[in-house]
Backbone bond lengths (Angstrom), bond angles and torsions (degrees), N, CA, C in turn:
res aa  C-N    CA-C-N  psi(-1)  N-CA   C-N-CA  omega(-1)  CA-C   N-CA-C  phi
1 M - - - 1.457 - - 1.533 108.97 -
2 N 1.283 116.31 132.90 1.463 120.62 -178.89 1.514 110.88 -89.00
3 Q 1.325 115.88 133.57 1.460 121.09 173.70 1.519 107.74 -81.88
4 P 1.330 117.91 139.33 1.471 118.15 176.66 1.522 110.21 -65.90
5 F 1.297 115.95 140.88 1.456 121.89 178.62 1.525 107.31 -127.28
6 T 1.310 115.94 115.43 1.452 120.82 -175.95 1.520 109.91 -118.00
7 V 1.301 116.18 129.81 1.456 121.41 174.41 1.525 106.70 -115.27
8 A 1.304 116.03 119.77 1.465 120.17 -178.31 1.521 109.63 -94.98
9 P 1.320 117.55 133.92 1.466 119.40 174.82 1.527 109.81 -71.22
10 R 1.305 116.66 170.45 1.461 120.09 176.82 1.517 107.98 -76.27
11 Y 1.316 116.40 122.31 1.458 121.62 -178.87 1.530 109.60 -80.45
12 R 1.331 115.14 133.92 1.454 122.21 177.66 1.519 108.18 -130.45
13 L 1.322 116.67 153.76 1.457 120.25 179.35 1.525 111.81 -64.73
14 D 1.339 117.49 -28.17 1.458 120.37 -177.69 1.529 113.20 -99.76
15 D 1.326 117.39 22.07 1.458 121.00 177.87 1.512 111.69 -59.85
16 E 1.328 115.74 143.73 1.456 119.96 174.05 1.523 110.61 -74.66
17 S 1.339 116.75 -39.79 1.465 119.63 177.76 1.528 108.50 -85.46
18 Q 1.305 114.52 138.02 1.459 118.98 -178.14 1.525 109.24 -78.14
19 W 1.304 117.39 128.28 1.461 121.86 -179.75 1.525 111.56 -121.47
20 L 1.327 118.06 -25.11 1.462 120.91 -178.75 1.527 108.74 -94.59
21 R 1.307 114.59 111.80 1.464 119.94 178.27 1.516 109.94 -75.70
22 G 1.330 116.71 -36.58 1.455 121.37 177.92 1.519 111.25 162.09
23 I 1.325 114.87 177.45 1.467 122.14 176.67 1.513 105.83 -130.57
24 D 1.327 115.98 117.44 1.464 119.33 -175.26 1.532 111.27 -80.28
25 P 1.337 117.61 173.37 1.472 120.25 -177.00 1.534 114.39 -59.66
26 S 1.341 117.61 -24.96 1.461 119.53 178.66 1.527 112.01 -89.95
27 R 1.327 116.06 13.10 1.474 124.52 175.46 1.527 112.51 67.68
28 R 1.311 119.14 32.27 1.455 121.29 169.76 1.525 107.56 -83.53
29 Y 1.335 115.28 137.09 1.452 121.15 179.54 1.526 107.91 -93.89
30 W 1.301 117.65 113.93 1.461 123.63 -179.12 1.521 108.33 -95.31
31 L 1.340 115.97 119.21 1.458 121.75 -174.15 1.524 111.30 -121.83
32 W 1.336 115.38 148.68 1.450 122.05 165.52 1.518 105.61 -98.66
33 L 1.322 117.26 122.35 1.456 120.93 -179.44 1.521 110.04 -71.02
34 N 1.308 115.76 129.34 1.464 122.73 179.29 1.522 112.45 55.79
35 G 1.317 117.85 23.46 1.452 121.07 -179.62 1.518 113.99 75.76
36 E 1.332 117.73 6.92 1.465 122.88 -179.52 1.524 109.23 -87.17
37 T 1.332 117.02 117.24 1.464 120.27 -177.32 1.528 112.58 -70.34
38 T 1.335 117.75 -12.21 1.469 120.34 176.69 1.526 111.21 -85.86
39 M 1.317 117.61 -14.23 1.465 121.94 -179.11 1.522 108.42 -113.55
40 K 1.330 116.30 94.81 1.463 119.64 -177.25 1.519 109.88 -119.85
41 T 1.319 114.00 151.04 1.456 120.78 178.93 1.523 108.84 -149.30
42 A 1.316 115.84 161.58 1.464 121.55 177.06 1.521 108.73 -126.11
43 L 1.322 116.08 130.76 1.460 121.90 176.70 1.522 108.49 -104.65
44 A 1.310 116.82 132.93 1.463 119.87 174.71 1.512 107.48 -66.69
45 G 1.304 117.21 112.28 1.455 121.72 -174.58 1.510 113.77 -85.78
46 F 1.303 114.41 177.83 1.460 123.11 179.19 1.521 109.52 -68.69
47 L 1.308 116.13 129.86 1.454 122.55 176.90 1.525 107.32 -140.56
48 A 1.322 116.63 111.95 1.468 122.63 -173.12 1.521 111.95 -89.67
49 N 1.337 115.17 149.74 1.461 121.15 175.48 1.521 111.75 -70.67
50 D 1.337 115.43 -36.07 1.459 120.23 -177.24 1.524 109.50 -156.66
51 L 1.306 115.14 176.16 1.467 121.04 -177.19 1.527 112.15 -63.63
52 T 1.323 117.63 -35.40 1.467 120.86 179.34 1.522 110.87 -63.86
53 A 1.331 117.30 -45.15 1.469 121.14 178.60 1.525 110.59 -63.51
54 W 1.314 117.14 -37.51 1.467 122.08 178.58 1.527 109.95 -62.96
55 K 1.337 116.81 -47.89 1.466 120.97 179.99 1.526 111.27 -63.24
56 Q 1.332 117.41 -41.57 1.461 121.10 -179.55 1.531 111.69 -63.51
57 T 1.318 116.47 -40.87 1.462 120.04 179.67 1.526 110.68 -66.06
58 L 1.333 117.29 -43.56 1.463 119.82 177.73 1.530 110.92 -62.11
59 Q 1.327 117.92 -39.43 1.460 121.00 179.09 1.528 110.61 -66.30
60 R 1.337 117.20 -41.95 1.475 120.63 176.81 1.529 110.59 -60.94
61 F 1.337 116.12 -40.91 1.467 119.98 178.53 1.522 110.78 -62.62
62 R 1.310 117.40 -46.12 1.469 120.98 -178.71 1.527 112.30 -63.72
63 N 1.332 117.09 -27.23 1.461 121.41 -179.43 1.528 113.17 -90.66
64 L 1.325 117.65 -3.47 1.454 121.51 -177.23 1.524 110.50 -65.69
65 Q 1.318 116.30 131.14 1.466 123.05 -178.62 1.529 110.04 -106.75
66 P 1.343 117.70 157.86 1.467 120.19 177.97 1.523 111.75 -51.57
67 Q 1.320 114.42 139.74 1.463 125.37 -179.00 1.529 113.41 76.60
68 E 1.327 118.17 2.26 1.467 121.42 175.62 1.523 109.28 -97.42
69 Q 1.333 114.48 162.01 1.455 119.55 176.56 1.518 109.39 -141.10
70 M 1.319 114.94 159.70 1.463 120.07 178.02 1.518 109.00 -145.12
71 S 1.317 115.38 148.60 1.463 120.61 174.62 1.512 108.24 -87.21
72 V 1.310 115.81 133.67 1.460 121.90 176.70 1.517 106.65 -106.33
73 E 1.335 115.06 127.01 1.458 119.75 -172.19 1.516 113.22 -93.71
74 R 1.294 113.29 159.28 1.451 123.15 177.09 1.525 105.77 -132.76
75 L 1.322 116.22 92.25 1.473 122.50 -177.84 1.522 112.20 52.84
76 G 1.323 116.38 49.27 1.450 120.97 174.33 1.518 114.74 91.78
77 A 1.313 118.99 -12.21 1.464 122.38 176.68 1.531 108.29 -111.06
78 T 1.320 116.73 156.44 1.463 119.53 -179.65 1.522 110.25 -74.40
79 A 1.324 116.26 123.98 1.466 121.63 176.48 1.521 109.14 -86.17
80 F 1.331 116.74 -47.00 1.458 121.84 179.05 1.512 109.26 -163.84
81 T 1.316 115.21 163.44 1.455 121.63 173.43 1.516 107.47 -103.32
82 L 1.303 115.04 129.67 1.452 122.55 -178.33 1.527 108.16 -101.83
83 H 1.321 115.99 125.18 1.461 122.24 -179.33 1.525 109.39 -107.83
84 C 1.321 116.67 130.00 1.464 120.88 173.34 1.529 106.14 -92.32
85 I 1.314 116.12 107.44 1.460 121.44 -177.48 1.523 110.37 -76.76
86 S 1.312 115.43 -50.09 1.459 122.25 178.79 1.527 106.74 -159.88
87 A 1.316 116.39 -178.18 1.460 119.47 178.96 1.533 108.82 -57.10
88 N 1.303 116.43 124.92 1.465 123.80 177.02 1.534 114.01 66.64
89 C 1.328 117.79 25.20 1.468 121.48 175.81 1.524 108.71 -141.84
90 Y 1.323 115.59 115.70 1.462 122.94 -176.82 1.520 108.92 -125.76
91 A 1.329 116.79 153.16 1.463 120.49 -177.94 1.521 111.29 -133.68
92 I 1.325 114.34 145.53 1.461 122.98 169.80 1.518 105.36 -121.12
93 A 1.328 117.48 120.67 1.460 122.08 -178.11 1.527 110.05 -91.04
94 T 1.329 116.60 132.93 1.466 122.69 175.81 1.525 107.73 -143.97
95 T 1.315 115.32 -170.29 1.458 120.93 172.08 1.521 108.34 -125.08
96 Y 1.321 114.87 152.70 1.457 121.46 176.17 1.514 106.64 -137.92
97 Q 1.311 116.82 115.50 1.467 123.09 -177.07 1.519 111.07 51.11
98 G 1.310 116.44 43.23 1.453 122.17 177.17 1.520 115.53 83.30
99 A 1.314 118.19 -5.10 1.466 121.35 -179.68 1.521 110.04 -101.17
100 A 1.326 115.54 143.63 1.468 120.33 177.10 1.523 109.50 -71.73
101 V 1.327 116.15 134.04 1.461 122.49 179.82 1.518 108.36 -133.29
102 W 1.318 116.40 135.13 1.452 121.35 172.15 1.515 107.13 -111.54
103 H 1.314 115.97 118.33 1.457 121.49 175.97 1.521 107.40 -88.04
104 L 1.310 116.84 120.23 1.463 121.66 -176.97 1.523 109.93 -101.83
105 F 1.327 115.79 136.55 1.459 122.55 -177.55 1.513 109.91 -132.79
106 D 1.328 116.21 150.69 1.456 118.57 168.68 1.539 107.44 -85.57
107 Q 1.311 116.92 169.67 1.464 121.28 -174.03 1.529 112.07 -62.58
108 E 1.317 116.84 -44.51 1.464 120.49 -177.45 1.538 111.55 -61.58
109 T 1.312 116.59 -42.26 1.455 120.99 -179.37 1.520 111.06 -66.12
110 L 1.318 116.54 -48.54 1.460 119.43 -178.55 1.521 111.51 -64.87
111 Q 1.305 117.04 -38.79 1.461 119.65 177.45 1.529 110.16 -62.94
112 S 1.325 117.51 -38.92 1.465 120.78 177.25 1.519 111.17 -63.13
113 L 1.332 116.89 -41.44 1.462 119.59 177.35 1.527 111.16 -63.73
114 L 1.320 116.90 -42.62 1.470 120.48 179.42 1.522 111.71 -64.98
115 H 1.318 117.64 -31.08 1.465 120.77 179.08 1.533 112.31 -63.79
116 T 1.327 117.58 -22.87 1.464 119.33 -179.05 1.522 112.59 -67.68
117 A 1.319 118.31 -10.20 1.463 121.12 177.15 1.527 112.42 -78.51
118 H 1.325 116.89 -8.49 1.467 120.24 179.53 1.527 109.20 -57.87
119 P 1.337 117.72 137.86 1.472 120.67 -177.64 1.528 114.46 -56.98
120 D 1.317 118.64 -27.25 1.463 121.31 -178.25 1.528 113.83 -89.33
121 W 1.331 117.67 -4.30 1.462 121.10 -177.35 1.529 110.33 -70.22
122 Q 1.312 116.19 140.69 1.467 121.46 175.88 1.519 108.62 -129.40
123 C 1.317 115.57 139.16 1.458 119.05 -179.43 1.523 110.31 -75.43
124 A 1.323 114.64 163.90 1.464 120.34 176.28 1.530 108.40 -67.10
125 P 1.321 117.83 145.53 1.473 120.20 -177.41 1.536 113.24 -53.19
126 Q 1.332 118.42 -38.86 1.459 119.94 -179.11 1.525 112.66 -70.52
127 D 1.333 118.20 -20.05 1.461 121.53 -179.01 1.531 112.98 -79.99
128 V 1.336 117.41 -11.26 1.461 120.29 174.31 1.526 108.91 -60.49
129 E 1.333 116.66 -33.92 1.467 121.29 179.34 1.527 112.15 -62.65
130 L 1.331 117.90 -29.94 1.459 120.96 178.09 1.527 110.52 -62.97
131 G 1.323 116.42 -41.35 1.460 120.51 176.45 1.516 111.32 -63.80
132 R 1.317 116.57 -39.80 1.468 120.32 177.53 1.525 111.27 -65.43
133 E 1.327 115.85 -36.92 1.466 120.56 177.96 1.521 110.61 -62.22
134 L 1.330 116.87 -43.34 1.459 121.12 178.20 1.519 110.93 -63.42
135 L 1.328 116.90 -42.35 1.468 120.85 178.65 1.522 110.63 -63.77
136 A 1.317 118.05 -43.73 1.468 121.71 179.55 1.525 110.80 -62.55
137 T 1.332 116.75 -40.41 1.465 120.95 178.06 1.514 110.49 -63.70
138 S 1.317 117.29 -43.58 1.472 119.96 -178.75 1.521 111.51 -67.49
139 L 1.319 117.80 -31.05 1.468 120.12 177.71 1.520 111.97 -71.42
140 N 1.319 117.75 -23.74 1.463 121.71 179.76 1.513 113.14 -85.70
141 L 1.339 118.40 -8.24 1.460 121.35 179.08 1.516 110.12 -74.71
142 S 1.319 115.56 143.29 1.469 118.98 177.41 1.524 109.00 -76.39
143 V 1.305 114.98 150.66 1.454 121.74 -179.18 1.520 108.33 -107.94
144 A 1.328 115.96 131.67 1.460 120.09 179.08 1.525 109.24 -72.71
145 A 1.299 115.80 138.22 1.457 120.94 -179.62 1.504 111.22 -94.90
């Protein structure tokens, strides 16, 4: 049996292929892997407790040097670990169908995603459906007794 192997290109805001499906109200980043609309995933995004935590995280990100990493929090819990690969290349490691995937971002794109944690940020009206999709999926999961 073959394990799926996915290599994600570096996502940029000016990409020709669409990779960002949306950002739901709970700040999950919904992505199409490699621009393929059949391969979608959601990353638990940055969600700050307050404006001070938001500013501190953005400052830590801006100061990140190649080969360094930082944990990005989601209301006090770790949402993901951000790896600085090199100048202007950052990675978030996840899994997709059991395979390890590194989502690569340029600085401008990742900073834009992190900005969505601001308390005043509101998602696009069509992205509310992404949150509903996640809720519907979780309701269909079986519960261990």
